[in-house]
Backbone as CSV, one residue per row, in Angstrom:
resi,resn,N_x,N_y,N_z,CA_x,CA_y,CA_z,C_x,C_y,C_z
1,MET,19.911,25.232,-17.879,18.470,25.261,-17.679,17.802,24.062,-18.343
2,ARG,18.226,23.764,-19.569,17.647,22.634,-20.301,17.968,21.308,-19.610
3,ALA,19.177,21.188,-19.083,19.570,19.960,-18.375,18.718,19.767,-17.128
4,GLN,18.453,20.861,-16.437,17.628,20.784,-15.240,16.197,20.360,-15.605
5,LEU,15.680,20.877,-16.692,14.342,20.513,-17.143,14.282,19.029,-17.505
6,GLU,15.303,18.541,-18.171,15.368,17.111,-18.523,15.439,16.238,-17.268
7,ARG,16.227,16.696,-16.295,16.340,15.951,-15.037,14.985,15.889,-14.335
8,ARG,14.259,16.998,-14.305,12.927,17.030,-13.673,11.946,16.126,-14.405
9,ARG,12.027,16.145,-15.737,11.158,15.288,-16.539,11.466,13.808,-16.268
10,ALA,12.743,13.456,-16.199,13.137,12.071,-15.917,12.675,11.647,-14.525
11,LEU,12.788,12.559,-13.563,12.323,12.265,-12.212,10.816,12.045,-12.194
12,ALA,10.077,12.873,-12.900,8.614,12.726,-12.955,8.228,11.389,-13.576
13,LEU,8.908,10.990,-14.628,8.624,9.697,-15.255,8.954,8.546,-14.303
14,TRP,10.059,8.681,-13.587,10.452,7.646,-12.623,9.409,7.519,-11.515
15,VAL,8.944,8.656,-11.000,7.918,8.644,-9.945,6.642,7.985,-10.473
16,ALA,6.241,8.318,-11.683,5.021,7.745,-12.266,5.152,6.238,-12.442
17,ARG,6.343,5.784,-12.765,6.566,4.360,-13.035,6.845,3.562,-11.759
18,GLU,7.647,4.100,-10.854,8.148,3.337,-9.714,7.385,3.547,-8.410
19,ILE,6.735,4.693,-8.261,6.118,5.006,-6.969,4.601,5.058,-7.036
20,MET,4.067,5.780,-7.986,2.616,5.997,-8.022,1.785,4.723,-8.064
21,PRO,2.212,3.656,-8.761,1.403,2.435,-8.731,1.292,1.822,-7.330
22,HIS,2.214,2.169,-6.435,2.223,1.601,-5.088,1.568,2.510,-4.045
23,GLU,1.094,3.672,-4.467,0.480,4.599,-3.525,-0.733,3.995,-2.804
24,PRO,-1.635,3.272,-3.493,-2.771,2.692,-2.760,-2.331,1.732,-1.648
25,ARG,-1.265,0.984,-1.893,-0.757,0.064,-0.871,-0.215,0.840,0.330
26,MET,0.456,1.938,0.065,0.991,2.760,1.151,-0.156,3.379,1.945
27,ARG,-1.168,3.881,1.242,-2.327,4.455,1.934,-3.034,3.396,2.774
28,ALA,-3.156,2.183,2.241,-3.787,1.091,2.995,-2.975,0.767,4.245
29,TRP,-1.656,0.846,4.126,-0.791,0.597,5.281,-1.063,1.627,6.371
30,PHE,-1.216,2.896,5.980,-1.537,3.945,6.947,-2.911,3.693,7.580
31,VAL,-3.889,3.372,6.762,-5.252,3.141,7.260,-5.268,1.979,8.248
32,LYS,-4.508,0.938,7.950,-4.446,-0.228,8.842,-3.904,0.168,10.215
33,ARG,-3.105,1.204,10.255,-2.544,1.689,11.515,-3.397,2.796,12.134
34,ARG,-4.589,2.960,11.605,-5.582,3.908,12.113,-5.093,5.357,12.089
35,ILE,-4.440,5.706,10.985,-4.002,7.089,10.799,-5.146,7.828,10.106
36,ALA,-5.485,8.992,10.608,-6.605,9.778,10.069,-6.345,10.127,8.597
37,PRO,-7.404,10.129,7.775,-7.239,10.408,6.344,-6.531,11.719,6.037
38,ASP,-6.803,12.789,6.801,-6.127,14.050,6.525,-4.632,13.963,6.843
39,ILE,-4.272,13.202,7.857,-2.859,12.985,8.197,-2.195,12.151,7.097
40,VAL,-2.913,11.134,6.592,-2.379,10.305,5.507,-2.066,11.186,4.302
41,ASP,-3.004,12.085,3.960,-2.771,12.993,2.825,-1.530,13.854,3.051
42,GLU,-1.370,14.378,4.267,-0.195,15.191,4.577,1.091,14.386,4.443
43,LEU,1.074,13.175,4.994,2.271,12.332,4.940,2.634,11.979,3.494
44,MET,1.620,11.662,2.689,1.885,11.327,1.288,2.453,12.541,0.555
45,GLN,1.884,13.712,0.820,2.373,14.937,0.178,3.813,15.219,0.580
46,ASP,4.106,15.072,1.870,5.480,15.284,2.342,6.444,14.298,1.693
47,ALA,6.007,13.048,1.550,6.867,12.027,0.944,7.149,12.365,-0.521
48,TYR,6.112,12.771,-1.253,6.319,13.156,-2.656,7.240,14.378,-2.753
49,CYS,7.111,15.315,-1.819,7.995,16.493,-1.828,9.443,16.083,-1.601
50,ARG,9.665,15.137,-0.718,11.040,14.671,-0.468,11.623,14.011,-1.706
51,VAL,10.801,13.237,-2.399,11.285,12.610,-3.637,11.561,13.682,-4.683
52,ALA,10.717,14.679,-4.770,10.887,15.755,-5.763,12.154,16.560,-5.514
53,MET,12.627,16.600,-4.283,13.832,17.364,-3.963,15.120,16.609,-4.315
54,LEU,14.996,15.343,-4.689,16.196,14.564,-5.024,16.856,15.105,-6.292
55,ASP,18.177,15.121,-6.288,18.907,15.531,-7.486,18.915,14.415,-8.519
56,SER,18.942,13.175,-8.017,18.999,12.025,-8.909,18.370,10.826,-8.214
57,VAL,17.858,9.890,-8.999,17.300,8.659,-8.438,18.136,7.447,-8.852
58,ASP,19.312,7.707,-9.408,20.172,6.624,-9.873,20.620,5.705,-8.738
59,HIS,20.699,6.233,-7.532,21.153,5.454,-6.384,20.051,4.574,-5.780
60,ILE,18.831,4.695,-6.268,17.689,3.974,-5.698,17.446,2.699,-6.508
61,ASP,17.589,1.550,-5.831,17.393,0.265,-6.500,15.916,-0.102,-6.603
62,CYS,15.155,0.187,-5.561,13.741,-0.205,-5.514,12.928,1.017,-5.103
63,GLY,12.287,1.637,-6.083,11.580,2.890,-5.857,10.494,2.813,-4.811
64,HIS,9.652,1.761,-4.883,8.543,1.703,-3.925,9.042,1.450,-2.506
65,ALA,10.112,0.679,-2.352,10.663,0.444,-1.012,11.238,1.749,-0.449
66,TYR,11.879,2.524,-1.306,12.425,3.816,-0.895,11.293,4.739,-0.447
67,PHE,10.221,4.773,-1.231,9.068,5.612,-0.900,8.422,5.147,0.403
68,PHE,8.271,3.825,0.594,7.699,3.298,1.829,8.559,3.708,3.022
69,SER,9.875,3.681,2.853,10.776,4.084,3.940,10.574,5.550,4.290
70,ILE,10.441,6.384,3.275,10.203,7.810,3.527,8.902,7.982,4.306
71,CYS,7.839,7.338,3.847,6.538,7.459,4.520,6.604,6.949,5.952
72,ARG,7.235,5.810,6.137,7.361,5.224,7.468,8.132,6.172,8.385
73,ASN,9.222,6.746,7.899,10.017,7.665,8.714,9.251,8.941,9.039
74,LEU,8.497,9.452,8.077,7.690,10.653,8.337,6.645,10.377,9.417
75,LEU,6.004,9.210,9.351,5.013,8.857,10.369,5.675,8.678,11.730
76,ALA,6.818,8.031,11.762,7.517,7.832,13.033,7.876,9.181,13.659
77,ARG,8.382,10.107,12.849,8.712,11.440,13.363,7.471,12.142,13.904
78,ARG,6.383,12.022,13.170,5.133,12.678,13.594,4.656,12.103,14.926
79,LEU,4.697,10.782,15.064,4.258,10.154,16.309,5.179,10.513,17.470
80,LYS,6.468,10.604,17.206,7.410,10.955,18.275,7.230,12.401,18.736
81,ARG,6.767,13.282,17.848,6.531,14.682,18.202,5.247,14.868,18.995
82,GLN,4.331,13.898,18.895,3.068,14.030,19.626,3.335,13.973,21.128
83,GLN,2.459,14.580,21.884,2.590,14.534,23.336,2.426,13.099,23.845
84,ILE,1.418,12.417,23.304,1.159,11.033,23.700,1.111,10.212,22.428
85,ALA,2.028,9.287,22.306,2.051,8.408,21.144,2.104,6.973,21.636
86,PRO,1.256,6.114,21.083,1.278,4.712,21.520,2.629,4.074,21.198
87,PHE,3.246,3.460,22.191,4.560,2.844,22.026,4.528,1.765,20.952
88,GLU,3.431,0.981,20.915,3.324,-0.096,19.936,3.385,0.440,18.517
89,ALA,2.733,1.586,18.296,2.714,2.163,16.953,4.113,2.559,16.515
90,ILE,4.870,3.166,17.399,6.226,3.594,17.052,7.114,2.390,16.798
91,SER,7.059,1.385,17.672,7.934,0.220,17.485,7.559,-0.554,16.231
92,GLU,6.263,-0.635,15.928,5.831,-1.338,14.718,6.299,-0.611,13.466
93,ILE,6.210,0.701,13.471,6.621,1.487,12.310,8.123,1.359,12.096
94,GLU,8.888,1.426,13.171,10.342,1.378,13.037,10.815,0.000,12.594
95,SER,10.058,-1.047,12.892,10.498,-2.391,12.501,9.921,-2.827,11.162
96,TYR,9.103,-1.980,10.540,8.457,-2.353,9.273,9.463,-2.423,8.135
97,ARG,9.413,-3.489,7.390,10.225,-3.652,6.184,9.309,-4.192,5.102
98,ASP,9.271,-3.519,3.963,8.424,-3.973,2.859,9.263,-4.783,1.887
99,SER,9.031,-6.076,1.867,9.743,-6.926,0.918,8.824,-7.322,-0.225
100,GLY,7.532,-7.005,-0.092,6.589,-7.406,-1.115,6.147,-8.857,-0.962
101,LEU,6.778,-9.585,-0.050,6.442,-10.982,0.195,5.736,-11.103,1.538
102,PRO,4.906,-12.135,1.698,4.288,-12.322,3.005,5.365,-12.661,4.043
103,SER,5.143,-12.219,5.264,6.098,-12.501,6.337,6.044,-13.993,6.656
104,PRO,7.054,-14.518,7.359,7.006,-15.931,7.758,5.745,-16.254,8.561
105,GLU,5.318,-15.313,9.401,4.106,-15.537,10.192,2.885,-15.659,9.287
106,GLU,2.811,-14.767,8.263,1.686,-14.810,7.330,1.709,-16.103,6.510
107,GLN,2.892,-16.560,6.144,3.011,-17.811,5.392,2.543,-18.993,6.237
108,VAL,2.951,-19.016,7.507,2.529,-20.103,8.405,1.021,-20.042,8.621
109,ALA,0.479,-18.846,8.829,-0.964,-18.705,9.035,-1.735,-19.178,7.814
110,ALA,-1.242,-18.836,6.619,-1.913,-19.273,5.390,-1.861,-20.797,5.265
111,ARG,-0.711,-21.383,5.575,-0.574,-22.850,5.512,-1.501,-23.514,6.518
112,MET,-1.585,-22.955,7.726,-2.467,-23.525,8.743,-3.932,-23.413,8.318
113,ALA,-4.304,-22.285,7.735,-5.678,-22.112,7.274,-5.991,-23.097,6.159
114,PHE,-5.040,-23.278,5.234,-5.245,-24.241,4.147,-5.413,-25.653,4.711
115,ASP,-4.557,-26.039,5.658,-4.664,-27.367,6.275,-5.988,-27.525,7.009
116,ARG,-6.436,-26.453,7.625,-7.710,-26.490,8.344,-8.867,-26.717,7.367
117,VAL,-8.846,-26.003,6.247,-9.896,-26.182,5.232,-9.852,-27.604,4.683
118,ARG,-8.645,-28.121,4.427,-8.533,-29.489,3.904,-9.089,-30.506,4.906
119,SER,-8.840,-30.310,6.198,-9.365,-31.257,7.186,-10.886,-31.147,7.282
120,LEU,-11.420,-29.933,7.170,-12.879,-29.766,7.175,-13.487,-30.353,5.906
121,LEU,-12.795,-30.185,4.811,-13.249,-30.734,3.534,-13.312,-32.265,3.592
122,ALA,-12.350,-32.865,4.268,-12.312,-34.330,4.379,-13.508,-34.883,5.147
123,GLN,-14.170,-34.041,5.921,-15.317,-34.486,6.701,-16.632,-34.452,5.918
124,LEU,-16.608,-33.865,4.730,-17.815,-33.829,3.906,-18.112,-35.228,3.357
125,PRO,-19.366,-35.503,3.024,-19.674,-36.760,2.344,-18.871,-36.849,1.035
126,GLU,-18.519,-38.052,0.623,-17.600,-38.279,-0.504,-17.970,-37.501,-1.764
127,ARG,-19.204,-37.605,-2.208,-19.615,-36.939,-3.445,-19.498,-35.425,-3.329
128,CYS,-19.963,-34.874,-2.230,-19.909,-33.427,-2.003,-18.448,-32.972,-1.930
129,ARG,-17.628,-33.721,-1.219,-16.212,-33.388,-1.089,-15.536,-33.355,-2.447
130,ARG,-15.788,-34.366,-3.276,-15.139,-34.444,-4.587,-15.580,-33.282,-5.487
131,VAL,-16.855,-32.951,-5.449,-17.369,-31.841,-6.260,-16.710,-30.522,-5.824
132,VAL,-16.624,-30.286,-4.525,-16.010,-29.056,-4.022,-14.531,-29.019,-4.398
133,GLU,-13.831,-30.145,-4.283,-12.407,-30.196,-4.651,-12.212,-29.859,-6.129
134,LEU,-13.027,-30.499,-6.979,-12.887,-30.248,-8.417,-13.181,-28.797,-8.761
135,ARG,-14.182,-28.234,-8.134,-14.596,-26.863,-8.465,-13.661,-25.820,-7.859
136,LYS,-13.376,-25.950,-6.570,-12.648,-24.900,-5.857,-11.130,-25.058,-5.891
137,PHE,-10.647,-26.293,-5.904,-9.204,-26.492,-5.861,-8.602,-26.745,-7.244
138,GLU,-9.337,-27.468,-8.084,-8.792,-27.802,-9.391,-9.328,-26.903,-10.500
139,GLY,-10.329,-26.083,-10.187,-10.807,-25.079,-11.127,-11.651,-25.613,-12.277
140,TRP,-12.239,-26.781,-12.110,-13.102,-27.322,-13.164,-14.377,-26.498,-13.236
141,SER,-14.984,-26.435,-14.421,-16.273,-25.765,-14.567,-17.374,-26.710,-14.082
142,GLN,-18.543,-26.139,-13.818,-19.680,-26.975,-13.399,-20.029,-27.985,-14.482
143,LYS,-19.924,-27.555,-15.719,-20.239,-28.436,-16.846,-19.276,-29.626,-16.896
144,GLU,-17.991,-29.370,-16.704,-16.994,-30.450,-16.714,-17.229,-31.430,-15.567
145,ILE,-17.536,-30.899,-14.391,-17.795,-31.770,-13.234,-19.040,-32.612,-13.472
146,ALA,-20.078,-31.981,-14.006,-21.326,-32.711,-14.275,-21.081,-33.865,-15.236
147,ALA,-20.341,-33.613,-16.307,-20.052,-34.678,-17.279,-19.190,-35.763,-16.655
148,HIS,-18.212,-35.376,-15.876,-17.278,-36.329,-15.261,-17.967,-37.216,-14.225
149,MET,-18.887,-36.640,-13.459,-19.506,-37.385,-12.363,-20.912,-37.876,-12.692
150,GLY,-21.376,-37.617,-13.899,-22.706,-38.081,-14.286,-23.818,-37.401,-13.506
151,MET,-23.737,-36.104,-13.346,-24.723,-35.324,-12.610,-25.201,-34.183,-13.498
152,THR,-26.242,-33.515,-13.079,-26.664,-32.308,-13.784,-25.827,-31.128,-13.269
153,GLU,-25.760,-30.069,-14.058,-25.027,-28.878,-13.628,-25.670,-28.262,-12.387
154,LYS,-26.990,-28.334,-12.334,-27.711,-27.799,-11.171,-27.333,-28.568,-9.902
155,ALA,-27.170,-29.888,-10.023,-26.777,-30.707,-8.870,-25.348,-30.362,-8.434
156,VAL,-24.478,-30.102,-9.408,-23.105,-29.709,-9.091,-23.125,-28.383,-8.339
157,GLU,-23.888,-27.426,-8.846,-23.999,-26.118,-8.199,-24.486,-26.269,-6.761
158,LYS,-25.475,-27.106,-6.560,-26.038,-27.327,-5.225,-25.008,-27.975,-4.301
159,GLN,-24.262,-28.971,-4.803,-23.251,-29.641,-3.986,-22.140,-28.662,-3.571
160,VAL,-21.730,-27.801,-4.491,-20.699,-26.806,-4.166,-21.227,-25.864,-3.089
161,TRP,-22.440,-25.385,-3.263,-23.033,-24.466,-2.301,-23.143,-25.115,-0.931
162,VAL,-23.653,-26.346,-0.891,-23.830,-27.062,0.383,-22.468,-27.314,1.038
163,GLY,-21.487,-27.754,0.250,-20.161,-28.056,0.795,-19.456,-26.833,1.347
164,VAL,-19.473,-25.750,0.591,-18.810,-24.519,1.034,-19.501,-23.970,2.280
165,ARG,-20.819,-24.012,2.296,-21.560,-23.541,3.475,-21.208,-24.375,4.708
166,ALA,-21.124,-25.702,4.547,-20.786,-26.579,5.672,-19.376,-26.298,6.184
167,ILE,-18.442,-26.067,5.270,-17.070,-25.756,5.677,-17.031,-24.416,6.413
168,ARG,-17.730,-23.420,5.888,-17.758,-22.101,6.529,-18.354,-22.190,7.930
169,GLU,-19.447,-22.935,8.081,-20.074,-23.068,9.398,-19.168,-23.807,10.373
170,ALA,-18.501,-24.863,9.890,-17.570,-25.596,10.755,-16.396,-24.703,11.153
171,TRP,-15.923,-23.890,10.223,-14.836,-22.955,10.521,-15.263,-21.986,11.623
172,ASP,-16.473,-21.450,11.484,-16.987,-20.518,12.491,-17.122,-21.190,13.848
173,ARG,-17.581,-22.451,13.858,-17.687,-23.175,15.123,-16.313,-23.356,15.752
174,LEU,-15.308,-23.655,14.942,-13.947,-23.809,15.467,-13.423,-22.492,16.022
175,ASP,-13.766,-21.394,15.373,-13.343,-20.082,15.871,-14.008,-19.759,17.203
176,ASP,-15.269,-20.190,17.347,-15.992,-19.932,18.585,-15.460,-20.787,19.728
177,GLU,-15.035,-22.008,19.402,-14.516,-22.931,20.404,-13.174,-23.470,19.921
178,PRO,-12.101,-22.706,20.086,-10.811,-23.098,19.517,-10.225,-24.374,20.109
179,GLU,-10.634,-24.744,21.303,-10.088,-25.955,21.929,-10.773,-27.221,21.428
180,THR,-11.930,-27.071,20.781,-12.683,-28.226,20.323,-12.134,-28.712,19.006
181,ILE,-11.930,-30.006,18.912,-11.515,-30.605,17.646,-12.766,-31.221,17.019
182,VAL,-13.061,-30.835,15.791,-14.238,-31.351,15.135,-13.947,-32.774,14.661
183,THR,-14.826,-33.664,15.038,-14.693,-35.041,14.599,-15.986,-35.467,13.948
184,GLY,-15.938,-36.554,13.223,-17.133,-37.058,12.562,-17.390,-36.340,11.270
185,ARG,-18.639,-36.235,10.876,-19.035,-35.618,9.608,-19.564,-34.210,9.845
186,LEU,-19.378,-33.359,8.849,-19.936,-32.012,8.924,-21.447,-32.094,8.752
187,ALA,-22.143,-31.205,9.408,-23.599,-31.151,9.277,-23.934,-30.459,7.973
188,LEU,-24.715,-31.101,7.137,-25.110,-30.502,5.857,-26.504,-29.968,5.909
């Protein structure tokens, strides 16, 4: 009896350490797939019950990945039992793998977005561009930029605001007209 109590206590500590910190991420994953909140609660409860039924967790190398697999499988089973289940949802769930790292597609998209911002930044007037680079990319304070460039802090703040606004507007224009290549200077 005492050994069983110790095993349950060890399992509870493992769940608190390895799984519970990742629960918000799992819930967000469900929400992103448009799963109703009451269904999400049921799936999470079922997943915790499955973990609680384990005799040991020694065989589990990565607790949160194991928990994500349980949740994913429970959702897949639920969707397959429905009379009408979207095929895309089932195939997406079955192919999901949580590595904790961005997918190659996400990495490429991030790199493309960064390159896009850099090209839009290059179109700003020289002084505005340099102020935005120092503030946003190099992390300088307004005070440091003001001293370095011989400007007031208020002028630095204004240049950052104007530059970021111009980049955001140019980005929106590119999104509206993806075939258009922006040339020349950004409108300030």
